[in-house]
C-alpha positions in Angstrom: 153.3 111.6 133.0 150.9 113.4 135.2 149.8 110.9 137.9 151.1 111.1 141.4 153.8 108.4 141.4 153.6 107.6 145.1 149.9 107.2 144.9 150.1 105.0 141.8 152.8 102.7 143.4 150.6 102.3 146.5 147.6 101.5 144.4 149.5 98.8 142.3 150.8 97.2 145.5 147.4 97.0 147.0 145.9 95.6 143.8 148.7 93.0 143.5 147.9 91.7 147.0 144.3 91.5 146.1 145.1 89.5 143.0 147.3 87.1 144.9 145.0 86.5 147.8 141.5 86.4 146.2 139.5 85.5 143.1 138.8 89.2 142.4 139.8 88.9 138.8 136.9 86.6 138.1 134.4 88.5 140.3 131.9 91.0 139.2 133.4 94.5 138.4 130.6 96.5 139.9 131.7 97.7 143.3 131.5 100.6 145.6 134.6 102.4 144.4 134.3 106.0 145.3 134.6 109.1 143.2 136.0 112.5 144.0 136.6 115.7 142.2 139.9 117.6 142.2 139.9 120.8 144.3 141.8 123.6 142.6 144.9 124.4 144.7 145.1 127.7 146.4 148.0 130.1 145.8 149.0 133.6 146.8 146.7 134.9 144.1 143.7 132.5 144.7 141.8 131.9 141.4 138.1 133.0 141.6 136.6 129.6 140.8 132.8 129.6 140.2 130.0 127.4 139.2 126.9 128.6 137.5 123.9 126.6 136.3 122.0 126.7 133.0 118.6 126.5 134.5 116.4 128.1 131.8 115.7 125.0 129.7 114.9 121.3 130.2 118.5 120.6 131.2 119.9 122.0 134.4 123.6 122.0 133.6 126.5 123.3 135.7 129.3 125.1 134.0 132.5 126.4 135.6 135.4 128.7 134.8 138.0 126.0 135.2 137.4 123.8 132.2 134.7 121.5 133.6 131.0 121.0 133.1 128.9 119.2 135.6 129.3 119.5 139.4 131.0 116.3 140.3 128.1 114.7 142.0 126.9 118.0 143.4 130.3 118.7 144.9 130.3 122.3 143.6 128.0 125.0 144.9 125.9 127.2 142.6 126.9 130.9 143.0 123.2 131.9 142.7 121.9 129.6 145.5 125.0 128.7 147.6 123.6 125.2 147.5 125.1 122.1 145.8 124.6 122.6 142.1 122.8 120.0 139.8 125.3 118.4 137.5 123.2 117.7 134.4 119.7 117.1 135.5 117.3 115.9 132.8 114.4 116.5 132.6 114.7 119.6 134.7 113.5 119.1 138.2 113.3 115.3 137.9 116.4 114.7 140.1 117.9 112.4 137.5 121.5 113.3 136.7 123.2 112.3 133.5 126.7 113.6 134.1 129.4 113.4 136.8 132.1 115.5 135.1 132.8 116.7 131.6 136.0 118.4 130.7 138.0 120.0 127.9 141.3 118.3 126.9 143.9 120.0 124.8 147.1 118.1 123.7 150.0 119.5 121.7 153.6 119.2 120.8 155.8 122.0 122.0 159.3 122.7 120.6 158.9 119.6 118.4 159.8 117.4 121.3 157.5 117.8 124.4 154.1 116.2 124.3 151.8 118.0 126.7 148.1 117.6 127.5 146.1 120.1 129.6 142.8 118.8 131.0 139.9 120.4 132.8 139.6 117.0 134.6 141.2 113.7 133.8 138.5 111.6 135.4 140.8 109.3 137.4 143.7 110.9 139.2 141.8 114.1 139.9 144.1 116.2 137.7 142.9 119.7 136.8 145.0 122.1 134.9 142.8 125.0 133.8 142.0 127.9 136.1 140.7 131.5 136.1 142.4 134.6 137.4 141.7 136.0 140.9 139.1 138.3 139.3 137.8 136.0 136.6 134.1 135.7 137.5 131.6 134.2 135.1 129.7 136.8 133.2 126.0 136.3 132.4 123.7 138.0 129.9 120.4 137.4 128.2 118.4 138.4 125.1 115.3 139.0 127.3 114.6 142.7 127.2 113.7 142.9 130.9 116.6 140.6 132.0 116.2 137.3 133.8 116.1 136.5 137.5 117.6 133.2 138.3 117.4 132.4 142.0 119.5 135.1 143.8 121.2 136.3 140.6 119.9 138.8 138.1 121.0 138.3 134.5 120.9 141.6 132.6 119.9 142.1 129.0 122.7 142.7 126.5 122.6 143.3 122.8 125.6 141.0 122.5 123.7 138.1 124.0 122.9 135.1 121.8 120.5 133.1 124.0 118.1 133.5 126.9 121.0 132.6 129.2 124.6 133.2 128.2 127.5 132.4 130.4 131.0 133.6 129.5 134.0 132.2 131.4 137.7 132.7 130.7 140.4 130.4 132.1 144.0 129.5 131.5 146.6 126.8 131.3 149.6 128.8 132.5 150.5 127.3 135.9 152.8 124.5 136.9 151.3 121.8 139.0 153.6 121.7 142.0 151.0 119.8 144.0 151.5 116.8 141.8 155.0 115.6 142.8 157.7 114.6 140.4 155.9 115.0 137.1 158.3 116.8 134.7 155.5 117.4 132.1 153.7 119.6 134.5 156.6 122.0 134.6 155.6 123.1 131.1 152.1 124.5 130.7 150.7 125.0 127.2 150.1 128.7 127.9 146.5 128.8 126.6 143.7 131.3 127.2 140.2 129.7 126.7 137.1 131.8 126.4 134.1 129.6 126.9 130.6 130.9 126.0 127.7 128.7 126.7 124.1 129.3 125.5 120.7 127.9 126.5 117.1 128.5 125.6 113.6 127.8 127.1 112.0 127.3 123.7 110.8 123.8 123.3 112.8 123.1 120.1 116.0 124.2 121.9 115.5 123.4 125.6 117.1 119.9 125.5 120.6 121.1 124.5 123.3 123.6 125.6 125.8 125.0 123.1 129.4 125.7 124.0 131.4 128.1 121.8 135.1 128.1 122.6 137.9 130.4 121.5 141.3 128.9 122.2 144.3 131.3 122.1 148.0 130.6 122.3 149.3 133.3 124.7 152.7 131.8 124.9 155.7 132.6 122.7 156.1 129.0 121.3 154.2 127.6 118.4 152.0 124.6 119.3 152.0 121.9 116.7 150.0 118.8 116.1 147.3 120.1 118.4 144.3 117.8 119.3 141.2 118.8 121.2 139.0 116.4 123.1 135.8 116.6 125.1 135.8 114.1 128.0 132.5 112.9 129.5 132.0 110.7 132.7 128.2 110.3 132.6 126.9 108.9 135.9 123.2 108.4 135.2 120.8 108.0 138.1 118.8 110.0 140.7 121.3 110.6 143.6 118.5 111.4 146.1 116.7 108.1 145.7 119.1 105.7 143.9 122.6 105.7 145.4 125.2 103.8 143.5 123.2 103.9 140.3 126.2 104.9 138.2 127.7 101.4 137.7 125.4 100.4 134.8 126.1 103.0 132.2 126.7 102.3 128.5 128.5 104.4 125.8 128.5 104.5 122.0 128.6 106.6 118.9 125.8 107.2 116.4 126.9 108.2 112.9 123.5 108.5 111.3 119.7 107.8 111.6 117.0 107.1 109.0 115.7 110.4 107.7 112.2 111.2 108.9 111.5 112.6 105.5 112.6 109.8 103.3 113.4 106.4 105.0 115.7 105.5 102.1 118.1 108.2 103.2 120.3 108.6 106.3 120.7 111.8 108.2 124.2 112.3 109.7 124.2 113.1 113.4 127.7 112.1 114.4 127.1 112.1 118.1 128.8 110.3 121.0 126.3 109.2 123.6 125.9 107.7 127.1 122.9 106.2 128.7 121.8 103.9 131.5 121.8 100.3 130.4 118.1 99.6 130.9 116.4 102.9 132.0 115.6 101.4 135.4 116.6 102.6 138.8 119.0 100.5 140.8 116.2 99.6 143.2 114.1 98.3 140.3 111.0 99.9 141.6 109.4 100.5 138.2 107.4 97.3 137.7 105.9 97.4 134.2 106.0 101.2 133.7 108.8 103.8 133.9 108.6 106.3 136.8 109.3 110.0 136.1 111.7 110.8 139.0 113.3 107.4 139.2 113.8 105.9 135.7 116.8 107.3 133.7 115.2 106.5 130.3 116.9 109.3 128.5 120.3 109.7 126.8 123.0 112.4 126.8 125.2 113.1 123.8 128.1 115.3 122.6 128.3 116.6 119.0 131.0 118.7 117.4 129.4 121.5 115.5 132.5 123.5 114.5 136.1 122.5 114.5 139.1 124.6 113.4 139.3 122.6 110.2 136.5 120.4 108.7 139.1 117.9 107.3 140.5 116.9 110.6 140.9 113.4 112.0 138.2 112.4 114.5 138.3 109.8 117.3 135.8 108.3 119.7 137.2 106.3 122.6 135.4 104.9 125.6 136.8 103.0 128.5 136.2 101.8 132.1 138.6 102.9 134.8 139.2 100.4 137.5 141.7 100.0 140.4 142.7 96.6 139.1 144.8 97.2 136.0 143.7 93.9 134.6 140.2 95.0 134.7 140.8 98.5 133.3 139.4 98.2 129.8 139.0 100.1 126.6 138.8 98.9 122.9 142.0 99.0 120.8 142.5 98.3 117.1 145.3 96.0 116.2 146.8 98.8 114.1 147.0 101.2 117.1 148.4 98.5 119.3 151.1 97.9 116.7 151.9 101.6 116.7 152.3 101.5 120.5 153.0 97.9 121.6 154.2 98.9 125.1 150.9 100.5 126.1 149.7 97.5 128.1 152.1 98.2 131.0 152.8 97.7 133.7 150.2 95.1 134.3 148.0 95.0 131.2 145.6 97.9 131.6 144.0 99.0 128.3 141.5 101.6 129.3 142.5 104.7 131.4 145.0 107.0 129.7 147.1 108.2 132.6 150.2 110.0 131.4 150.3 113.0 129.0 151.7 110.7 126.2 148.9 108.2 126.8 146.2 110.9 126.7 147.7 112.3 123.6 147.8 108.9 121.9 144.1 108.3 122.7 143.2 111.7 121.4 145.0 111.2 118.1 144.5 107.5 117.4 141.8 108.1 114.7 139.8 105.3 116.2 136.0 104.9 116.5 135.3 102.3 119.2 132.5 99.9 118.8 129.6 100.5 121.2 130.0 99.2 124.7 127.0 96.9 124.4 129.0 94.8 121.9 132.2 94.6 124.0 131.7 90.9 125.0 131.8 89.7 121.3 135.6 89.6 120.8 135.5 87.1 118.1 133.4 89.4 115.9 135.6 92.4 116.6 138.9 90.5 116.1 137.9 89.7 112.6 137.3 93.4 112.0 140.8 94.4 113.2 140.2 94.9 116.9 142.4 93.4 119.7 140.9 90.4 121.6 142.0 91.3 125.1 142.4 87.9 126.7 143.7 89.4 130.0 140.0 90.1 130.9 137.9 87.1 131.7 134.7 86.5 129.6 132.5 87.1 132.7 134.1 90.4 133.5 134.0 91.5 129.8 130.3 90.7 129.8 130.0 92.7 133.0 131.5 95.7 131.2 129.4 95.3 128.1 126.1 95.2 130.0 126.8 98.5 131.7 129.5 99.9 134.1 131.0 103.2 135.3 132.0 104.2 131.8 133.4 107.4 130.2 134.3 108.5 126.7 136.5 111.0 124.8 135.5 112.7 121.6 138.5 114.3 120.0 139.9 115.7 116.7 143.0 117.2 115.1 145.7 117.9 114.2 146.3 121.6 113.6 148.9 124.2 114.7 148.4 127.3 116.8 150.9 130.1 116.3 151.7 132.5 119.1 148.7 134.9 119.4 146.5 132.8 117.2 142.9 132.0 118.2 141.0 128.8 117.1 137.2 128.4 117.3 135.4 125.3 118.5 131.7 124.7 119.1 130.2 121.7 120.9 126.6 120.8 121.6 125.7 118.9 124.7 122.4 117.2 123.7 119.8 115.2 125.7 117.1 113.0 124.3 114.1 111.5 126.0 112.5 108.0 125.8 115.8 106.3 124.7 114.5 103.2 126.5 111.0 102.2 125.3 109.9 99.5 127.7 111.1 98.4 131.2 111.3 94.8 130.0 113.4 95.4 126.9 116.7 94.7 128.7 115.5 91.3 130.0 116.4 89.6 126.8 119.9 91.1 126.6 122.8 88.7 126.8 126.3 90.2 126.4 127.8 87.1 124.8 124.9 86.4 122.4 125.3 88.5 119.3 121.6 88.1 118.3 120.4 89.2 121.7 122.8 92.1 121.7 121.6 93.4 118.3 117.9 92.7 119.3 118.2 94.9 122.3 120.2 97.6 120.5 117.5 97.8 117.8 114.9 98.5 120.5 116.8 101.7 121.6 115.1 104.8 120.3 117.5 107.5 119.0 114.6 109.6 117.6 114.7 112.3 120.2 118.4 112.5 120.5 118.9 112.7 116.8 116.2 115.3 116.4 117.7 117.5 119.2 121.2 117.1 117.7 119.7 118.2 114.4 118.1 121.3 116.0 121.4 122.1 117.9 123.2 122.2 114.5 120.5 124.3 112.9 120.4 126.8 115.7 124.2 127.1 115.6 124.2 127.5 111.8 120.8 128.2 110.2 120.4 125.9 107.2 120.0 127.7 103.9 120.8 131.1 105.4 123.6 133.1 103.9 124.8 134.9 107.0 127.9 136.7 105.6 126.3 137.5 102.3 128.8 135.7 100.1 126.2 133.8 98.1 126.8 130.4 99.7 123.9 129.0 101.7 125.2 125.5 102.6 125.1 122.0 101.3 121.8 120.7 100.1 120.0 117.8 98.5 116.7 117.6 96.5 113.9 115.4 97.9 110.6 115.3 96.1 111.4 118.6 94.4 112.2 120.4 97.6 115.7 121.8 98.3 116.6 120.6 101.8 119.7 122.1 103.2 121.9 119.8 105.2 123.6 122.6 107.0 124.2 126.4 106.8 127.0 128.5 105.3 129.5 127.7 108.1 129.0 131.1 109.8 127.5 130.8 113.3 124.0 132.2 113.8 122.8 131.0 117.2 119.2 131.7 116.2 116.1 129.6 116.1 113.5 128.8 113.4 111.2 131.4 111.9 107.4 131.1 111.3 106.2 131.5 107.7 106.7 135.1 106.6 103.9 137.6 107.2 102.0 138.8 104.1 102.0 142.4 102.8 98.7 144.0 103.5 96.4 146.3 101.5 93.5 148.2 103.0 90.2 149.4 101.4 88.0 151.6 103.5 84.5 152.9 103.4 82.3 154.6 106.0 82.8 152.5 109.3 84.3 149.6 107.4 87.9 148.3 106.7 88.7 145.5 104.3 92.1 143.9 104.7 93.5 142.2 101.6 96.6 140.1 101.0 98.2 137.5 98.8 99.5 134.5 100.7 101.4 132.6 98.0 104.8 133.4 99.4 103.7 132.7 102.9 102.1 129.3 102.2 104.9 128.1 99.9 107.5 129.0 102.5 109.8 126.0 103.1 111.2 125.8 106.7 114.8 124.6 106.5 114.7 123.7 110.2 111.8 121.3 110.0 112.3 120.5 106.2 108.7 121.1 105.6 106.2 123.6 104.3 104.7 124.1 107.7 102.2 126.9 107.1 99.0 126.4 109.2 96.9 129.6 109.1 96.3 133.3 109.6 95.2 135.4 112.5 93.7 138.9 112.3 94.4 141.4 115.1 93.4 144.9 116.0 94.7 147.5 118.5 93.9 151.0 119.6 97.5 151.9 120.4 99.7 149.8 118.1 101.7 148.7 121.2 102.7 145.1 121.1 100.8 144.0 124.2 97.7 145.9 123.3 96.6 143.8 120.2 93.5 141.7 120.5 92.5 138.8 118.3 89.7 139.4 115.9 89.6 136.1 114.0 91.6 133.0 113.1 91.6 130.8 110.0 93.6 127.6 109.5 93.9 124.5 107.4 91.7 121.5 107.9 94.2 119.1 109.4 94.8 116.9 112.4 97.3 115.8 115.1 97.9 112.1 115.7 98.3 110.6 119.2 99.5 107.1 120.0 99.1 105.1 123.2 102.7 104.0 124.1 102.2 100.7 125.9 105.7 100.6 127.3 105.5 104.1 128.8 101.8 103.9 129.4 101.0 107.3 128.2 99.7 109.1 125.1 102.4 110.4 122.8 102.0 113.2 120.2 103.6 111.6 117.1 102.5 113.3 113.9 101.1 116.6 112.7 99.4 118.2 109.7 97.5 115.1 108.6 94.8 115.9 106.1 91.4 114.3 106.1 92.2 112.6 102.8 95.4 111.1 104.1 93.6 109.7 107.2 90.9 108.2 105.0 93.5 106.7 102.8 95.3 105.2 105.8 92.3 103.8 107.7 89.6 103.1 105.0 91.0 99.5 104.6 90.5 99.0 108.3 86.7 99.2 107.9 85.4 96.0 109.5 82.3 96.2 107.2 84.5 96.9 104.1 82.3 99.8 103.0 79.0 98.0 103.4 76.2 100.1 105.0 74.4 99.9 107.3 77.3 98.4 109.3 76.5 96.4 112.4 80.1 97.2 113.7 79.7 100.9 113.2 81.3 101.6 116.6 84.5 100.0 115.3 84.6 101.9 112.0 86.9 104.8 111.4 84.3 106.7 109.5 80.5 106.3 109.6 80.7 106.2 105.8 84.3 105.8 104.3 83.2 107.5 101.1 81.9 110.6 102.8 84.2 110.8 105.8 84.1 114.3 107.3 85.6 116.3 110.2 83.1 115.0 112.7 84.1 111.4 111.9 87.7 112.1 112.7 87.1 114.3 115.7 84.9 111.7 117.5 88.1 109.6 118.0 89.4 111.7 120.9 91.3 111.2 124.1 88.2 109.9 125.9 87.1 107.8 123.0 90.2 106.4 121.2 90.1 104.5 118.0 91.3 100.9 118.3 93.1 99.7 115.1 91.3 96.6 113.9 93.9 95.2 111.5 91.0 94.2 109.2 93.2 93.9 106.1 96.7 94.8 107.4 97.8 93.6 110.8 100.8 96.0 110.9 100.4 99.5 109.5 103.3 101.9 108.9 102.0 105.4 109.5 105.4 107.2 109.2 109.0 106.2 109.0 109.2 106.2 112.8 105.7 105.0 113.6 104.2 101.5 113.1 100.9 100.5 114.7 99.6 96.9 115.0 96.2 95.3 115.7 94.8 96.5 119.0 96.8 99.7 119.3 94.9 102.8 120.5 95.1 106.1 118.7 93.2 109.3 118.7 93.1 112.6 116.7 92.8 116.2 117.6 92.2 119.3 115.4 95.5 121.0 114.6 94.0 124.4 115.5 90.3 125.4 115.0 90.0 123.6 111.7 87.9 126.5 110.3 89.5 126.2 106.9 90.9 129.0 104.7 88.1 129.0 102.2 85.9 131.5 104.1 88.4 134.3 103.5 89.4 133.4 99.9 88.6 136.2 97.5 87.7 133.8 94.7 86.1 131.1 96.8 83.4 130.3 94.2 85.9 129.8 91.4 88.0 127.6 93.7 85.0 125.5 94.6 84.0 125.0 90.9 87.6 124.1 90.0 88.3 127.0 87.7 91.0 128.3 89.9 93.6 125.9 91.3 96.6 126.1 93.6 98.9 126.9 90.6 97.0 130.2 90.0 98.1 133.2 92.0 94.5 134.2 92.6 94.1 131.0 94.6 96.1 132.8 97.4 94.1 136.0 97.4 92.4 136.8 100.7 90.2 139.4 102.2 88.7 140.1 105.6 86.1 142.7 106.4 85.7 144.5 109.7 82.6 146.7 109.9 80.5 148.7 112.5 83.6 150.8 113.2 83.6 154.4 114.4 84.6 156.3 111.2 86.5 158.9 113.1 88.5 156.6 115.3 91.5 154.9 113.7 92.7 151.4 114.6 95.8 149.4 114.0 95.3 146.2 112.1 97.7 143.2 111.5 97.6 139.7 110.0 100.0 137.2 111.5 100.9 133.8 110.1 101.6 130.6 112.2 102.9 127.1 111.5 101.9 123.7 113.0 105.1 123.0 114.9 106.9 119.6 115.1 106.1 116.9 117.7 109.4 115.1 117.3 111.3 118.1 118.8 108.3 119.4 120.8 108.4 122.5 118.7 105.2 124.4 119.4 103.6 126.4 116.6 105.4 129.6 115.8 103.6 132.9 114.9 104.9 136.1 113.4 104.8 139.3 115.4 101.8 141.6 115.0 104.3 144.4 114.5 105.5 142.8 111.2 102.7 144.4 109.1 100.5 146.4 111.4 99.2 149.7 110.1 97.0 152.5 111.4 93.8 152.6 109.3 90.9 155.1 109.3 87.6 153.4 108.6 86.2 155.9 106.0 86.9 157.2 102.5 89.6 159.8 102.2 87.6 162.8 100.9 90.5 165.3 100.8 92.7 164.3 97.9 96.5 164.5 98.8 98.2 167.1 96.6 95.0 169.0 95.8 96.1 172.2 97.4 93.6 174.5 95.7 90.8 172.0 96.4 89.6 171.8 92.8 89.6 168.0 92.8 92.7 167.7 90.6 96.5 167.5 91.2 98.1 169.7 88.6 100.7 172.4 88.0 98.2 174.9 89.5 98.7 173.1 92.9 102.5 173.7 92.7 101.9 177.4 91.9 99.4 177.6 94.8 101.9 176.1 97.2 104.7 178.5 96.0 102.4 181.5 96.4 101.2 180.3 99.8 104.8 179.7 100.9 106.3 182.9 99.7 103.6 185.5 99.2 100.8 184.2 101.6 98.3 184.6 98.7 96.0 182.9 98.1 95.2 182.0 101.8 96.3 178.6 103.1 93.7 175.9 102.5 91.4 175.1 105.4 92.9 171.7 105.7 96.7 172.4 105.6 97.4 168.6 105.5 96.7 168.9 101.8 100.2 170.6 101.5 102.0 167.7 103.3 103.1 165.9 100.2 105.7 163.5 101.8 103.6 162.8 104.9 106.1 163.9 107.4 103.6 166.1 109.3 105.0 169.4 108.1 104.3 171.8 105.1 107.8 172.8 103.9 109.7 173.7 100.8 110.6 170.0 100.5 106.9 169.3 99.8 107.0 171.6 96.7 109.9 169.7 95.4 108.1 166.4 96.1 105.0 167.5 94.1 107.2 168.8 91.2 109.0 165.4 91.1 105.6 163.6 91.1 104.1 165.7 88.3 107.2 166.0 86.0 109.7 163.3 86.9 107.7 160.3 87.8 108.3 160.6 91.5 106.1 158.9 94.2 102.5 160.0 94.7 101.6 162.5 97.4 101.1 160.6 100.6 97.7 160.0 102.1 97.7 162.1 105.3 95.1 160.5 107.6 94.1 163.7 109.2 92.8 164.8 105.8 90.7 161.7 105.6 88.8 162.8 108.7 87.3 165.9 107.1 83.6 165.8 106.5 81.6 165.8 103.3 
């Protein structure tokens, strides 16, 4: 075992005296027990331990090069500021921390007899067994071309970077822990090299998670068998600056799935371990009837495994409460696991904290998914389902654990073997979610021993944001529907309403975000001082975004530029669909929340026409309450009048409760308003066949429906411009994904606003491109007779800017072998009449 025996004996003696001399067993568990983090021991070759902070997104998360994440209650200093580092602050800058320490655990059997577990931090006895070398500094890099300045550190650009802020740390388990006396297991390290790469982004769809990509290498000579890997989290959730001691009311659980936002009959797998404050309130209870931004820990922090060495491994989720009194040290156990290890409850009946290597390994490999902490005080229910009714803990103390305590969990999986020299991959997402708690009063009705009250409170918790961010983390790691390695496999999928929705990618990491709809291919027609841009948008508008699982096309923007340089393009015009955003007044949070996007006028009329207090009769004496001035001729003005300053109050005229979407229900008296998705100019003005579309002779199943043209006139005919058409989508409010737009460089082209009077290939200027032009080129090239044409660009067949022998071959191939046409050389288009 790895604990310090002398310390442990002293602790048990002290606890025994307390038990004999007081009623501590029956008292409340919440106390002022202190926490500390292990300091890595110094040796002749001191390890270069460092802490850096992911500070580019909405999570400020500390990472280290010794197997830990978090800063242990701001114990570690940030290299870039030399100040105490935030541990896991969410939202960024709020001061609310969601993590004390997280750590990697690796357990294995060596030589078929020795069970060893190496930990970044054990969470109880301050054991730490990973460390860097004396020169093992954390490396940083970014995809930003100009680099990134974070406080006093500059992060350079690298073409190897995956995110806006990469950290690469390398650490080892190769040392014996002589500072922990009399622990034989610590004389045998596992001899591992761990390369930890962590990635973060500022983009709104990705700024609530950090991805960890591990490579675990066996650098020893012995094969490691029956290996299990775990991710340990001790999630103290409170604002340390204003709310001391707020970590004694945390809850833990595991969420397997959530209702699909696209079809409520289906469940989306998220498989995420989570930790949260029990009620979203500060310890001081200063909130009143509304949550406060810098006080109220209303969010949730989760851990999701994105990649393991083998998809068919056993997985386990275990949570526990560590306590100085072994009779109050608690964690769920199945009866089957207790039968496998009946002597675990020793010496005095503790069931939570795994202290020795064998205890840690047993927890990591028990193939157990604990019930959520909120349900811990319902032992009769769990006993019937195969769990142990731990009678050594009084009902009052069990209830105290259930309603929130200083909890921690371990998410683990295995087994597998690691041969000497072998490297195993592992990818983890640390994911935050906002608004987990909906109202400050929700917890008031919770009673740990009343199953109905427990389920009632649990059903009020909102996993929407956590699940959406967990989904995005998985998609960024492995883009759904994308065949990264080109082997033809694009991932598992299902068909919903005729659309192919990929559940995941091809299993090959991408570490890339979602794309906008693809930019169209452009054609140009020119006349004197005028350019007409033409394109077909069918592929663009039918594009199905596998990240949002929607066709999310919104519109087109037309740009121009004198130089063609990215920053020099200016907007000429924009056209978009006629659609709306939906905002809802959240009474619990007392703020407007952006809930839905891409709502058409027809869909809004369908939803709210039954809510007309005059039931369609006009004139309506209650016109101010009607959604539309006339439900049968509702228009854009009707919808737009219900704005932030003049919201629509749902009347509940026919239906008191209205389900707007799978995750949104409004009731009588709720306030809502609408905003145009973009400009709401519509796409019809630039449709090529607008008249036929209006009279119904061309519908959306006809390719001509997607033909567009846009004319720019009053141009200088001798001054070329670059033109581009970009496409953009409407984003996703659930994940706060802002609309994405293609680059202007995707289809920009230099265009001369006049007719090309000099015909390419017409060397002898007779108006035709014939064999005589080949002969003329040969004569000019080798005999200099006839003279070269006045406009020598006529001889540049391939458009490379030169008149060479290759151009003769090019023209011959065009005339006699079906080769490409002579290129239009724009200089030739500038010649006068």
